[in-house]
N, CA, C and O of each residue as an XYZ file, in Angstrom:
948
protein
N       0.564     -1.355      0.067
C       0.038     -0.186      0.086
C       1.024      1.275     -0.087
O       0.589      2.254     -0.694
N       1.996      1.255      0.358
C       2.701      2.221      0.692
C       3.206      2.987     -0.551
O       3.508      4.179     -0.511
N       3.282      2.134     -1.778
C       3.852      2.729     -3.105
C       2.648      3.517     -3.525
O       2.943      4.433     -4.293
N       1.427      3.423     -3.248
C       0.236      4.262     -3.468
C       0.227      5.822     -2.913
O      -0.577      6.651     -3.341
N       0.945      6.035     -2.187
C       1.069      7.283     -1.436
C       1.805      8.190     -2.636
O       2.985      8.026     -2.949
N       0.892      9.201     -3.275
C       1.522     10.085     -4.428
C       2.078     11.265     -3.861
O       3.061     11.744     -4.426
N       1.536     11.927     -2.645
C       2.242     13.405     -2.321
C       2.821     12.730     -0.631
O       2.437     11.864      0.154
N       3.818     13.622     -0.702
C       4.516     13.097      0.765
C       4.132     13.487      1.771
O       3.766     14.657      1.877
N       4.102     12.643      2.785
C       3.535     12.875      4.384
C       4.488     13.995      4.891
O       5.696     13.772      4.806
N       4.004     15.347      5.484
C       4.679     16.059      6.029
C       5.048     15.605      7.489
O       4.194     15.437      8.360
N       6.364     15.425      7.676
C       7.101     15.334      9.179
C       7.320     16.354      9.937
O       8.278     16.960      9.456
N       6.917     16.894     10.924
C       7.288     17.825     11.978
C       7.875     17.051     12.856
O       7.397     16.085     13.453
N       9.269     17.651     12.939
C      10.363     16.715     13.440
C      11.544     17.516     13.897
O      11.969     18.570     13.424
N      12.076     16.685     15.094
C      13.462     17.241     15.701
C      14.050     16.053     15.792
O      13.298     15.124     16.085
N      15.705     15.693     15.549
C      16.358     14.320     15.716
C      16.504     14.308     17.174
O      17.495     14.784     17.728
N      15.339     13.666     17.922
C      15.419     13.225     19.126
C      14.743     11.685     19.381
O      14.083     11.355     18.396
N      14.742     10.791     20.321
C      14.267      9.711     20.349
C      13.056      9.542     19.914
O      12.840      8.572     19.188
N      12.105     10.347     20.221
C      10.802     10.808     19.799
C      10.366     10.824     18.229
O       9.499     10.203     17.614
N      11.269     11.732     17.863
C      11.312     12.218     16.291
C      12.012     11.009     15.609
O      11.835     10.993     14.391
N      12.555     10.275     15.968
C      13.351      9.220     15.197
C      12.360      8.149     15.163
O      12.463      7.297     14.281
N      11.334      8.083     16.087
C      10.364      6.733     15.798
C       9.601      7.173     14.439
O       9.018      6.239     13.888
N       9.524      8.176     13.932
C       8.651      8.614     13.039
C       9.420      8.336     11.589
O       8.918      7.785     10.609
N      10.776      8.863     11.711
C      11.444      8.834     10.516
C      11.835      7.641     10.155
O      11.929      7.315      8.972
N      12.126      6.806     11.215
C      12.379      5.187     11.072
C      11.227      4.550     10.401
O      11.333      3.742      9.478
N      10.070      4.980     10.945
C       8.665      4.237     10.549
C       8.423      4.647      8.919
O       7.951      3.867      8.092
N       8.825      5.963      8.655
C       8.444      6.315      7.319
C       9.567      5.665      6.611
O       9.158      5.091      5.602
N      10.692      5.570      6.770
C      11.797      4.887      6.080
C      11.367      3.647      5.959
O      11.252      3.281      4.789
N      11.009      2.654      7.003
C      10.720      1.267      6.812
C       9.585      1.434      5.985
O       9.950      1.078      4.865
N       8.741      1.687      5.955
C       7.344      1.497      5.274
C       7.823      1.922      3.702
O       7.136      1.384      2.834
N       8.745      2.680      3.288
C       8.907      3.408      2.011
C       8.042      4.580      1.812
O       7.886      5.015      0.671
N       7.507      5.090      2.749
C       6.477      6.174      2.217
C       7.143      7.473      1.937
O       8.127      7.608      2.664
N       6.964      8.377      1.213
C       7.409      9.519      0.737
C       7.025     10.650      1.960
O       5.931     10.871      2.477
N       8.136     11.174      2.177
C       7.822     12.197      3.241
C       8.833     13.564      3.019
O       9.830     13.401      2.315
N       8.581     14.875      3.604
C       9.255     15.790      3.601
C       9.328     16.140      5.233
O       8.461     15.900      6.073
N      10.557     16.745      5.414
C      10.679     17.023      6.821
C      10.652     18.748      7.220
O      11.297     19.561      6.559
N       9.974     19.054      8.158
C       9.480     20.268      8.268
C      10.292     20.485      9.824
O       9.666     20.124     10.820
N      11.446     20.975      9.972
C      12.096     20.939     11.162
C      11.406     21.857     12.483
O      10.932     22.988     12.378
N      11.491     21.051     13.711
C      10.666     22.050     14.648
C      11.774     22.026     15.812
O      12.017     21.162     16.655
N      12.496     23.568     15.502
C      13.942     23.638     16.324
C      13.028     23.685     17.979
O      12.453     24.739     18.248
N      12.968     22.690     18.842
C      12.597     22.473     20.108
C      13.635     23.327     21.006
O      13.175     23.646     22.103
N      14.732     23.681     20.779
C      15.711     24.902     21.358
C      15.211     26.001     21.535
O      15.197     26.625     22.596
N      14.555     26.472     20.039
C      14.450     28.029     20.063
C      12.781     28.256     19.792
O      12.386     29.241     19.168
N      11.850     27.226     20.337
C      10.565     27.592     20.581
C       9.660     27.373     19.440
O       8.577     27.938     19.293
N      10.269     26.373     18.521
C       9.343     26.207     17.311
C       8.079     25.738     17.647
O       7.104     26.146     17.016
N       7.930     24.756     18.756
C       6.926     23.884     19.032
C       5.834     24.633     19.645
O       4.749     24.095     19.871
N       6.131     26.115     19.982
C       4.991     27.043     20.338
C       4.633     28.127     19.460
O       4.253     29.207     19.913
N       4.730     27.907     18.288
C       4.099     28.622     16.938
C       2.746     28.140     16.903
O       2.451     26.985     17.212
N       1.806     29.130     16.479
C       0.593     28.889     16.436
C       0.281     27.853     15.159
O      -0.680     27.086     15.115
N       1.111     27.975     14.331
C       0.606     26.809     12.980
C       0.873     25.625     13.712
O      -0.050     24.819     13.827
N       2.207     25.322     14.337
C       2.270     23.926     15.041
C       1.536     23.468     16.055
O       1.274     22.271     16.178
N       1.066     24.552     17.025
C       0.236     24.066     17.933
C      -1.496     23.934     17.559
O      -2.425     23.721     18.338
N      -1.516     24.121     16.252
C      -2.757     23.910     15.717
C      -2.899     22.424     15.185
O      -4.002     21.953     14.905
N      -1.637     21.668     15.054
C      -1.368     20.283     14.872
C      -1.090     19.244     16.027
O      -1.413     18.064     16.166
N      -0.460     20.014     16.705
C       0.060     19.258     18.092
C      -0.178     20.330     19.282
O       0.726     21.077     19.657
N      -1.604     20.337     19.895
C      -1.669     21.193     20.847
C      -0.755     21.212     22.011
O      -0.603     22.256     22.645
N      -0.098     20.052     22.350
C       0.578     19.704     23.611
C       1.887     20.104     23.330
O       2.787     19.825     24.122
N       2.136     20.817     22.143
C       3.346     21.557     22.012
C       4.684     20.548     21.818
O       5.839     20.963     21.923
N       4.397     19.427     21.578
C       5.506     18.726     20.881
C       5.527     17.945     20.027
O       4.545     17.358     19.572
N       6.888     17.804     19.620
C       6.786     16.890     18.025
C       7.276     15.887     18.849
O       7.759     15.809     19.978
N       6.943     14.989     17.737
C       6.718     14.791     16.393
C       5.128     15.025     15.876
O       4.247     14.691     16.669
N       4.776     15.528     14.712
C       3.548     15.359     14.425
C       3.372     15.074     12.790
O       4.263     15.585     12.112
N       2.688     14.577     12.302
C       2.274     14.561     10.802
C       1.059     15.116     10.006
O      -0.095     15.070     10.432
N       1.370     15.566      8.991
C       0.192     15.456      8.092
C       0.214     14.666      6.792
O       0.884     14.886      5.784
N      -0.626     13.742      7.024
C      -0.950     13.192      5.626
C      -1.829     13.779      4.459
O      -2.987     14.062      4.767
N      -1.498     13.962      3.377
C      -2.463     14.706      2.754
C      -3.387     13.750      2.055
O      -4.435     14.063      1.491
N      -2.868     12.535      2.160
C      -3.933     11.320      1.480
C      -4.477     10.461      2.668
O      -4.387      9.237      2.764
N      -5.137     11.442      3.676
C      -5.863     10.714      4.830
C      -6.830      9.415      4.324
O      -6.831      9.082      3.139
N      -7.593      8.766      5.265
C      -8.154      7.691      4.943
C      -9.305      7.956      4.160
O      -9.677      6.986      3.500
N     -10.035      9.079      4.032
C     -11.131      9.420      3.221
C     -10.923     10.597      2.230
O     -11.785     11.385      1.840
N      -9.510     10.556      1.876
C      -8.970     11.418      0.772
C      -8.278     12.710      1.058
O      -7.310     13.224      0.498
N      -9.095     13.159      2.185
C      -8.609     14.571      3.011
C      -7.585     14.313      3.736
O      -7.402     13.183      4.189
N      -6.642     15.464      3.988
C      -5.515     15.616      4.657
C      -5.862     15.369      6.166
O      -6.896     15.733      6.726
N      -5.016     14.816      6.615
C      -5.080     14.176      8.073
C      -4.133     14.734      8.945
O      -2.987     14.802      8.502
N      -4.341     15.150     10.084
C      -2.821     15.614     11.153
C      -3.123     14.412     12.280
O      -4.200     14.006     12.718
N      -1.756     14.005     12.575
C      -1.818     13.214     13.732
C      -0.776     13.610     14.601
O       0.337     13.634     14.075
N      -0.855     13.980     15.993
C       0.432     14.004     17.028
C       0.415     13.093     17.949
O      -0.543     12.328     18.059
N       1.307     13.052     18.616
C       1.743     11.785     19.691
C       2.248     10.796     18.794
O       1.528     10.361     17.896
N       3.707     10.306     18.995
C       4.446      9.264     18.407
C       3.838      8.004     18.372
O       3.848      7.314     17.353
N       3.243      7.615     19.554
C       2.822      6.427     19.394
C       1.390      6.089     18.427
O       1.081      5.053     17.838
N       0.774      7.229     18.517
C      -0.654      7.381     17.858
C      -0.206      7.010     16.329
O      -0.653      6.110     15.617
N       0.847      8.006     16.028
C       1.250      8.149     14.705
C       2.090      6.540     13.997
O       1.884      6.031     12.895
N       2.922      6.127     14.963
C       2.934      4.778     14.481
C       1.901      3.900     14.494
O       1.993      3.030     13.629
N       0.881      3.842     15.243
C      -0.245      2.996     14.959
C      -1.135      3.430     13.744
O      -1.871      2.623     13.175
N      -1.027      4.791     13.365
C      -1.602      5.322     11.914
C      -1.020      4.801     10.923
O      -1.649      4.149     10.090
N       0.327      5.011     10.849
C       1.090      4.448      9.906
C       1.190      2.854      9.641
O       1.295      2.345      8.525
N       1.140      2.179     10.840
C       1.064      0.686     10.564
C      -0.351      0.314      9.943
O      -0.461     -0.587      9.112
N      -1.525      1.133     10.441
C      -2.602      0.703     10.049
C      -2.756      0.960      8.417
O      -3.072      0.083      7.612
N      -2.450      2.429      8.077
C      -2.416      2.727      6.763
C      -1.699      1.962      5.519
O      -2.154      1.890      4.377
N      -0.393      1.371      6.024
C       0.258      0.543      5.104
C       0.379     -0.866      5.345
O       1.118     -1.549      4.636
N      -0.377     -1.420      6.413
C      -0.324     -2.684      6.716
C       1.096     -3.174      7.118
O       1.415     -4.362      7.060
N       1.809     -2.320      7.472
C       3.248     -2.894      7.795
C       3.596     -2.751      9.374
O       3.383     -1.704      9.985
N       4.030     -3.653      9.839
C       4.726     -3.871     11.188
C       3.888     -3.599     12.165
O       4.367     -3.199     13.226
N       2.640     -3.734     12.050
C       1.397     -3.570     12.974
C       0.355     -4.521     12.480
O      -0.276     -4.240     11.460
N       0.110     -5.746     13.207
C      -0.385     -6.783     12.791
C      -2.008     -6.539     12.534
O      -2.359     -5.769     13.428
N      -3.107     -6.853     11.726
C      -4.215     -6.692     11.624
C      -5.118     -7.911     12.316
O      -6.316     -7.760     12.074
N      -4.868     -8.877     12.981
C      -5.440     -9.378     13.677
C      -5.332     -9.052     15.114
O      -4.303     -8.656     15.660
N      -6.789     -9.303     15.842
C      -6.571     -8.705     17.220
C      -5.513     -9.116     18.263
O      -4.851     -8.338     18.949
N      -5.459    -10.469     18.273
C      -4.313    -11.093     19.230
C      -2.782    -10.388     19.113
O      -2.073    -10.031     20.053
N      -2.470    -10.292     17.559
C      -1.088     -9.891     17.182
C      -1.073     -8.215     17.485
O      -0.037     -7.594     17.722
N      -2.449     -7.599     17.428
C      -2.158     -6.027     17.604
C      -2.081     -5.958     18.915
O      -1.319     -5.148     19.444
N      -2.939     -6.883     19.711
C      -2.644     -6.480     21.244
C      -1.158     -6.656     21.577
O      -0.526     -5.747     22.114
N      -0.629     -7.782     21.268
C       0.475     -8.225     21.436
C       1.772     -6.700     21.251
O       2.623     -6.367     22.076
N       1.523     -6.168     20.116
C       2.452     -4.951     19.910
C       1.973     -3.914     20.714
O       2.814     -3.163     21.208
N       0.634     -3.698     20.974
C      -0.083     -2.186     21.788
C       0.483     -2.476     22.945
O       0.961     -1.466     23.461
N       0.671     -3.726     23.752
C       1.254     -3.678     25.172
C       2.583     -2.871     25.262
O       2.867     -1.911     25.978
N       3.298     -3.523     24.352
C       4.544     -3.147     24.447
C       4.916     -1.880     23.771
O       6.039     -1.432     24.005
N       4.098     -1.218     22.934
C       4.170      0.303     22.638
C       3.763      0.979     23.638
O       4.360      2.051     23.733
N       2.859      0.766     24.563
C       2.128      1.477     25.423
C       3.226      1.668     26.535
O       3.554      2.737     27.049
N       3.745      0.370     26.811
C       4.984      0.321     27.768
C       6.132      1.209     27.794
O       6.719      1.639     28.788
N       6.439      1.485     26.224
C       7.628      2.462     26.015
C       6.864      3.646     26.144
O       7.423      4.492     26.841
N       5.704      3.986     25.666
C       5.304      5.620     25.824
C       4.806      6.058     27.388
O       4.613      7.226     27.724
N       4.651      4.961     28.210
C       4.476      5.293     29.288
C       5.513      5.140     30.262
O       5.605      5.906     31.221
N       6.338      4.139     30.053
C       7.342      3.840     30.969
C       8.887      4.090     30.295
O       9.572      5.045     30.661
N       9.301      3.227     29.384
C      10.586      3.559     28.866
C      10.976      4.972     28.496
O      12.123      5.385     28.663
N      10.007      5.697     27.994
C      10.346      7.061     27.265
C      10.444      8.012     28.190
O      11.400      8.788     28.164
N       9.479      8.095     29.135
C       9.366      9.152     30.416
C      10.611      8.712     31.238
O      11.397      9.575     31.632
N      10.750      7.815     31.423
C      11.991      7.176     32.671
C      13.417      7.556     32.129
O      14.251      8.061     32.880
N      13.688      7.286     30.729
C      14.901      7.448     30.199
C      15.138      8.842     30.013
O      16.302      9.241     30.053
N      13.957      9.849     29.763
C      14.187     11.051     29.583
C      14.368     11.684     30.909
O      15.338     12.440     30.967
N      13.604     11.545     32.083
C      14.297     11.769     33.288
C      15.695     11.644     33.707
O      16.412     12.491     34.240
N      16.028     10.083     33.273
C      17.623      9.757     33.487
C      18.502     10.764     32.777
O      19.503     11.239     33.316
N      17.996     11.164     31.221
C      18.774     12.261     30.762
C      18.847     13.534     31.333
O      19.750     14.352     31.156
N      17.857     13.658     32.023
C      17.582     15.157     32.397
C      18.554     15.192     33.668
O      19.460     16.025     33.698
N      18.406     14.477     34.499
C      19.077     14.786     35.931
C      20.544     14.337     35.722
O      21.446     14.886     36.355
N      20.766     13.436     34.920
C      22.442     12.886     34.543
C      23.010     14.114     34.257
O      23.752     14.718     35.032
N      22.609     14.572     32.937
C      23.145     15.406     31.878
C      22.647     17.124     31.952
O      23.405     18.093     31.892
N      21.523     17.135     32.064
C      20.993     18.811     31.991
C      20.560     19.319     33.139
O      20.299     20.503     32.927
N      20.379     19.079     34.082
C      19.818     19.668     35.167
C      21.097     20.616     35.900
O      22.271     20.309     36.107
N      20.595     21.464     36.095
C      21.648     22.751     36.742
C      22.327     22.049     38.010
O      23.528     21.924     38.252
N      21.276     21.650     38.713
C      21.913     21.106     40.156
C      21.894     19.691     39.961
O      20.874     19.188     39.489
N      22.901     18.957     40.265
C      23.120     17.732     40.313
C      22.388     17.023     41.746
O      22.952     17.147     42.833
N      21.130     16.305     41.616
C      20.725     15.708     42.728
C      20.896     14.262     42.771
O      20.556     13.641     41.764
N      21.318     13.689     43.661
C      21.786     12.302     43.629
C      20.692     11.561     43.686
O      20.719     10.521     43.029
N      19.546     11.855     44.408
C      18.598     10.617     44.756
C      17.803     10.950     43.360
O      17.256      9.910     42.995
N      17.593     11.813     42.629
C      16.804     11.864     41.744
C      17.564     11.149     40.137
O      16.934     10.778     39.147
N      19.186     11.134     40.354
C      19.876     10.451     39.642
C      19.778      9.360     39.628
O      19.624      8.777     38.555
N      19.830      8.716     40.768
C      19.984      7.287     41.500
C      18.444      6.790     40.753
O      18.354      6.095     39.741
N      17.272      7.368     41.576
C      15.876      6.937     41.107
C      15.740      6.647     39.574
O      15.260      5.549     39.295
N      16.090      7.463     38.550
C      15.863      7.438     37.429
C      16.868      6.425     36.898
O      16.305      5.417     36.471
N      18.098      6.406     36.810
C      19.301      5.474     36.288
C      18.600      4.069     37.004
O      18.563      3.234     36.100
N      18.106      3.554     38.097
C      17.738      2.301     38.514
C      16.293      2.147     37.967
O      15.882      0.992     38.087
N      15.582      2.851     37.504
C      14.417      2.660     36.929
C      14.523      2.266     35.491
O      13.788      1.458     34.923
N      15.498      2.914     34.976
C      15.668      2.690     33.373
C      16.515      1.346     33.480
O      16.344      0.527     32.576
N      17.396      1.048     34.481
C      17.726     -0.644     34.617
C      16.776     -1.221     34.600
O      16.642     -1.951     33.619
N      15.841     -1.212     35.452
C      14.770     -1.948     35.539
C      13.756     -2.253     34.299
O      13.064     -3.269     34.225
N      13.777     -1.464     33.577
C      13.108     -1.329     32.446
C      13.852     -2.114     31.122
O      13.253     -2.906     30.396
N      15.177     -1.755     30.975
C      16.048     -2.631     30.219
C      15.894     -4.008     30.957
O      15.721     -4.758     29.997
N      15.857     -4.664     31.894
C      15.849     -5.841     32.364
C      14.669     -6.487     32.099
O      14.585     -7.715     32.141
N      13.596     -5.645     31.783
C      12.257     -6.534     31.403
C      12.270     -6.509     30.145
O      11.357     -7.195     29.685
N      12.956     -5.981     29.313
C      13.309     -5.876     27.749
C      14.062     -6.935     27.654
O      13.735     -7.744     26.786
N      15.275     -7.241     28.504
C      16.266     -8.301     28.357
C      15.399     -9.484     28.670
O      15.533    -10.402     27.861
N      14.544     -9.692     29.641
C      13.741    -10.875     29.828
C      12.987    -11.223     28.714
O      13.083    -12.359     28.248
N      12.249    -10.391     28.228
C      11.419    -10.375     27.295
C      11.758    -10.983     25.749
O      11.026    -11.543     24.934
N      13.343    -10.585     25.706
C      13.835    -11.004     24.424
C      14.646    -12.211     24.450
O      15.354    -12.470     23.477
N      14.614    -12.985     25.475
C      15.218    -14.327     25.882
C      15.149    -15.103     24.759
O      16.097    -15.513     24.090
N      13.991    -15.285     24.585
C      13.269    -16.309     23.523
C      12.788    -15.831     22.525
O      11.992    -16.626     22.024
N      12.909    -14.573     21.776
C      12.491    -13.918     20.779
C      13.305    -12.787     20.370
O      13.980    -12.120     21.154
N      13.204    -12.556     18.885
C      14.257    -11.583     18.409
C      13.555    -10.190     18.693
O      14.202     -9.199     19.033
N      12.371    -10.192     18.549
C      11.960     -8.808     18.603
C      10.686     -8.742     19.616
O       9.990     -9.755     19.549
N      10.230     -7.730     20.565
C       9.552     -7.455     21.449
C       8.299     -7.993     21.516
O       7.865     -8.459     22.570
N       7.568     -7.976     20.331
C       6.020     -8.945     19.826
C       6.172    -10.049     19.131
O       5.158    -10.585     18.681
N       7.362    -10.583     18.910
C       7.746    -11.644     18.130
C       8.297    -11.271     17.022
O       9.446    -11.624     16.756
N       7.425    -10.343     16.030
C       7.945    -10.232     14.646
C       8.201     -8.696     14.890
O       7.628     -8.067     15.779
N       9.205     -8.102     13.932
C       9.460     -6.789     13.823
C       8.409     -5.984     13.830
O       7.474     -6.295     13.093
N       8.301     -4.772     14.650
C       6.989     -4.205     14.864
C       7.385     -2.845     15.202
O       8.575     -2.560     15.335
N       6.250     -1.806     15.378
C       6.073     -0.598     15.687
C       6.489     -0.185     17.499
O       6.744      0.898     18.026
N       6.410     -1.540     18.046
C       7.069     -1.501     19.546
C       8.542     -1.231     19.673
O       9.143     -0.497     20.457
N       9.021     -2.096     18.594
C      10.596     -2.095     18.587
C      10.966     -0.786     17.973
O      12.016     -0.318     18.411
N      10.425     -0.171     17.172
C      10.470      0.946     16.306
C      10.498      2.180     17.740
O      11.447      2.958     17.834
N       9.656      2.192     18.489
C       9.200      3.011     19.401
C      10.500      3.029     20.455
O      10.785      4.028     21.115
N      11.222      1.811     20.510
C      12.010      1.804     22.014
C      13.520      1.982     21.420
O      14.494      2.048     22.170
N      13.630      2.062     19.849
C      15.086      2.073     19.886
C      15.861      3.353     19.846
O      17.070      3.461     20.050
N      15.105      4.206     19.589
C      15.910      5.799     19.856
C      16.220      6.197     21.135
O      17.064      7.063     21.369
N      15.420      5.466     22.200
C      16.059      5.715     23.758
C      16.867      4.611     24.179
O      17.652      4.709     25.123
N      16.670      3.337     23.372
C      17.741      2.495     23.972
C      19.302      2.542     23.565
O      20.199      2.116     24.293
N      19.510      3.177     22.177
C      20.593      3.560     21.784
C      21.378      4.660     22.437
O      22.494      5.027     22.071
N      20.725      5.127     23.387
C      21.286      5.959     23.863
C      21.721      5.466     25.332
O      21.867      6.390     26.132
N      21.933      4.287     25.780
C      21.795      3.522     27.003
C      22.800      3.895     27.998
O      22.602      3.828     29.211
N      24.299      4.439     27.242
C      25.620      4.882     27.889
C      25.173      6.335     28.702
O      25.682      6.550     29.801
N      24.225      7.296     28.131
C      23.813      8.445     28.566
C      22.681      8.158     29.755
O      22.205      9.080     30.416
N      22.334      6.847     29.933
C      21.447      6.495     30.962
C      21.872      5.906     32.104
O      21.155      5.678     33.078
N      23.328      5.587     31.977
C      24.333      5.170     33.235
C      23.841      3.707     33.200
O      23.474      3.172     34.246
N      23.824      3.027     31.988
C      23.670      1.563     31.924
C      24.793      0.854     31.618
O      25.766      1.470     31.182
N      24.845     -0.547     31.793
C      25.890     -1.306     31.270
C      25.405     -2.581     30.608
O      25.198     -3.648     31.188
N      25.258     -2.342     29.381
C      24.464     -3.470     28.880
C      25.173     -4.891     28.636
O      24.573     -5.804     28.070
N      26.297     -4.997     29.034
C      26.760     -6.285     29.355
C      25.943     -7.210     30.059
O      25.717     -8.367     29.704
N      25.443     -6.549     31.242
C      24.753     -7.387     32.033
C      23.356     -7.735     31.440
O      22.515     -8.238     32.185
N      23.064     -7.481     30.094
C      21.589     -7.551     29.686
C      21.999     -8.144     27.944
O      21.881     -7.526     26.885
N      22.392     -9.243     28.139
C      22.811     -9.895     26.909
C      21.420    -10.065     25.702
O      21.722    -10.132     24.511
N      20.540    -10.102     25.946
C      19.385    -10.380     25.116
C      19.002     -8.782     24.727
O      18.379     -8.622     23.677
N      19.204     -8.090     25.194
C      18.777     -6.551     24.858
C      19.961     -6.005     24.043
O      19.890     -5.314     23.027
N      21.075     -6.446     24.684
C      22.168     -5.954     23.619
C      22.388     -6.507     22.141
O      22.899     -5.964     21.162
N      21.744     -7.966     22.339
C      21.620     -8.575     20.625
C      20.442     -7.836     19.889
O      20.476     -7.555     18.691
N      19.344     -7.537     20.778
C      18.290     -6.953     20.138
C      18.717     -5.455     19.625
O      18.288     -5.115     18.523
N      19.319     -4.784     20.166
C      20.117     -3.376     19.852
C      20.767     -3.577     18.674
O      20.408     -2.901     17.710
N      21.829     -4.529     18.522
C      22.689     -4.873     17.376
C      21.836     -5.017     15.954
O      22.003     -4.464     14.868
N      20.891     -5.953     16.393
C      19.810     -6.006     15.175
C      19.023     -4.881     14.874
O      18.853     -4.713     13.666
N      18.431     -3.965     15.708
C      17.969     -3.080     15.422
C      18.820     -2.141     14.552
O      18.447     -1.975     13.390
N      19.918     -1.510     14.986
C      20.746     -0.702     14.319
C      21.420     -1.137     13.126
O      22.001     -0.317     12.415
N      21.383     -2.544     12.808
C      22.013     -2.951     11.486
C      20.863     -2.863     10.324
O      21.107     -3.002      9.125
N      19.579     -2.611     10.874
C      18.496     -2.539      9.854
C      18.904     -1.445      8.838
O      19.349     -0.516      9.513
N      18.959     -1.100      7.394
C      19.216     -0.061      6.675
C      18.090      1.106      7.047
O      18.405      2.288      7.187
N      17.139      0.755      7.145
C      15.685      2.086      7.419
C      15.783      2.366      8.645
O      15.022      3.284      8.951
N      16.573      1.858      9.735
C      16.623      2.273     11.234
C      17.882      3.323     11.054
O      17.874      4.450     11.547
N      19.033      2.747     10.223
C      20.118      3.816      9.828
C      19.859      5.246      9.320
O      20.412      6.297      9.645
N      18.648      4.953      8.234
C      18.338      6.227      7.553
C      17.476      7.170      8.418
O      17.530      8.399      8.374
N      16.555      6.324      9.327
C      15.612      7.149      9.954
C      16.406      7.938     11.011
O      16.078      9.066     11.380
N      17.342      7.345     11.415
C      18.453      8.148     12.587
C      19.210      9.051     11.971
O      19.700      9.960     12.640
N      19.427      8.970     10.672
C      20.426     10.188     10.211
C      19.368     11.481      9.443
O      19.615     12.370      8.629
N      18.397     11.150     10.003
C      17.515     12.239      9.223
C      17.673     13.721     10.016
O      17.307     13.888     11.179
N      18.218     14.647      9.267
C      18.753     15.991     10.074
C      19.518     15.782     11.001
O      19.552     16.645     11.877
N      20.186     14.867     11.108
C      21.604     14.532     12.145
C      22.281     15.770     12.635
O      22.697     15.866     13.790
N      22.390     16.736     11.724
C      23.514     17.424     12.016
C      22.557     18.856     12.738
O      23.134     19.792     13.291
N      21.376     18.792     12.622
C      20.920     19.493     13.550
C      20.813     19.460     15.033
O      20.599     20.419     15.776
N      21.005     18.138     15.372
C      21.264     17.361     16.800
C      22.434     18.447     17.360
O      22.293     18.943     18.478
N      23.456     18.743     16.615
C      24.597     19.032     17.156
C      24.732     20.587     17.341
O      25.598     21.161     18.002
N      23.852     21.074     16.729
C      23.595     22.674     16.748
C      23.240     23.148     18.127
O      23.845     24.153     18.499
N      22.463     22.671     18.870
C      22.108     22.949     20.343
C      22.762     22.162     21.251
O      22.594     20.968     21.007
N      23.663     22.453     22.513
C      24.039     21.674     23.239
C      23.140     22.207     24.515
O      23.409     23.230     25.145
N      21.926     21.257     24.809
C      21.050     21.585     25.499
C      21.860     21.568     27.366
O      21.386     22.264     28.264
N      23.124     20.611     27.581
C      23.808     20.933     28.663
C      24.002     22.333     28.985
O      23.700     22.777     30.093
N      24.648     23.271     27.767
C      25.091     24.568     28.409
C      24.400     25.626     27.861
O      24.597     26.738     28.352
N      23.465     25.482     26.745
C      22.717     26.672     26.107
C      21.568     26.759     26.741
O      20.588     26.047     26.524
N      21.681     27.939     27.824
C      20.731     28.375     28.794
C      19.497     29.109     27.908
O      18.423     29.291     28.481
N      19.616     29.413     26.895
C      18.169     29.844     26.270
C      17.717     28.571     25.782
O      16.506     28.603     25.561
N      18.133     27.709     25.589
C      17.239     26.031     24.769
C      16.779     25.646     26.176
O      15.562     25.488     26.263
N      17.654     25.413     27.566
C      17.212     25.259     28.390
C      15.920     25.803     29.151
O      15.107     25.063     29.704
N      15.846     27.060     29.110
C      14.685     28.005     29.491
C      13.339     27.467     28.497
O      12.197     27.365     28.947
N      13.687     27.178     27.186
C      12.295     27.033     26.378
C      11.963     25.297     26.673
O      10.894     24.955     27.178
N      12.964     24.360     26.306
C      12.704     22.882     26.457
C      12.520     22.832     28.059
O      11.412     22.515     28.490
N      13.397     23.084     28.814
C      12.865     22.747     30.480
C      11.767     23.449     31.070
O      10.999     22.905     31.863
N      11.646     24.927     30.620
C      10.608     25.737     31.240
C       9.387     25.553     30.484
O       8.345     25.853     31.067
N       9.312     25.100     29.251
C       8.195     24.663     28.433
C       7.648     25.945     28.220
O       6.442     25.999     28.460
N       8.243     27.128     27.793
C       7.649     28.502     27.411
C       8.416     28.941     26.253
O       9.542     28.478     26.070
N       7.907     29.797     25.452
C       8.568     30.532     24.395
C       9.488     31.077     24.640
O       9.642     31.572     25.757
N      10.553     31.180     23.522
C      11.805     32.102     24.044
C      11.272     33.484     24.180
O      10.117     33.683     23.800
N      12.039     34.563     24.724
C      11.881     36.032     24.904
C      10.999     36.245     26.001
O      10.711     37.391     26.347
C-alpha cells in the first residue's frame, strides 16, 4: 500500500528519540515524506501553526495529505502516529486482534514507561543545573529495571512482539542512548543482541540520520536559552 502514496507526508520533526520513531517508520514503510524542522531549543513548538497540529506543543506530528477519506489528516503523539502509519500501510502492525494486542502492550509500555523514565535519566544526569543524587539514582535504577524487562522478554524471541513491529521502532531511539542513561548492557545480553539487530537495519540507520546535523547545533547541557525553552516549557523571549 505504501507505493500508492503519491504526495509526501509532512513530518514535523527534530532529531530526538521521539522524532526518530517516525522517521524510522516512514523509512521502513517506504512512504514519501518531507521534513519540516521543529527546533525545540528555539521554541518552534510554540508557534501557532504547529500548535494547531500538536496542541501539547510536542513534536513529532505529521500531516498526511492522503488521509483515509482522501482528505488531509494530522496526527500528533508518536505512538498514535506509529499506529496510524501501521494501519495505513499494513506494515509492522498486525491486523489480527491477538497480534495487535501483543504489539500495543509493548508500544504503550514504551510510551508510559521507557520513554519518560529514560528522559528523566537524561535530564538529571546530564542537563539539570543542580546534580541531585536522589533523582539521578532513582531514574538510573528505573531505566535499568526497564531494560531488564526487555532483556527477559527478548530471551526467547528476536523482537518485543515476536515479529519486528512498531513496538521495536518506538524503543530504539531511547535504547541506543543507554550510555547516557548510566547503563551497562553487558549485564543485558538479550537486550544488547536486540539493539545490534535494530541498528543493523538500513531503514533504522536512514531514519536516525534524518537531519542529524541539527542535533549538534544546540548543546542543551550548556545553552541557557534552549534550557529555558525546553525545560521551562515556554516560548523564548
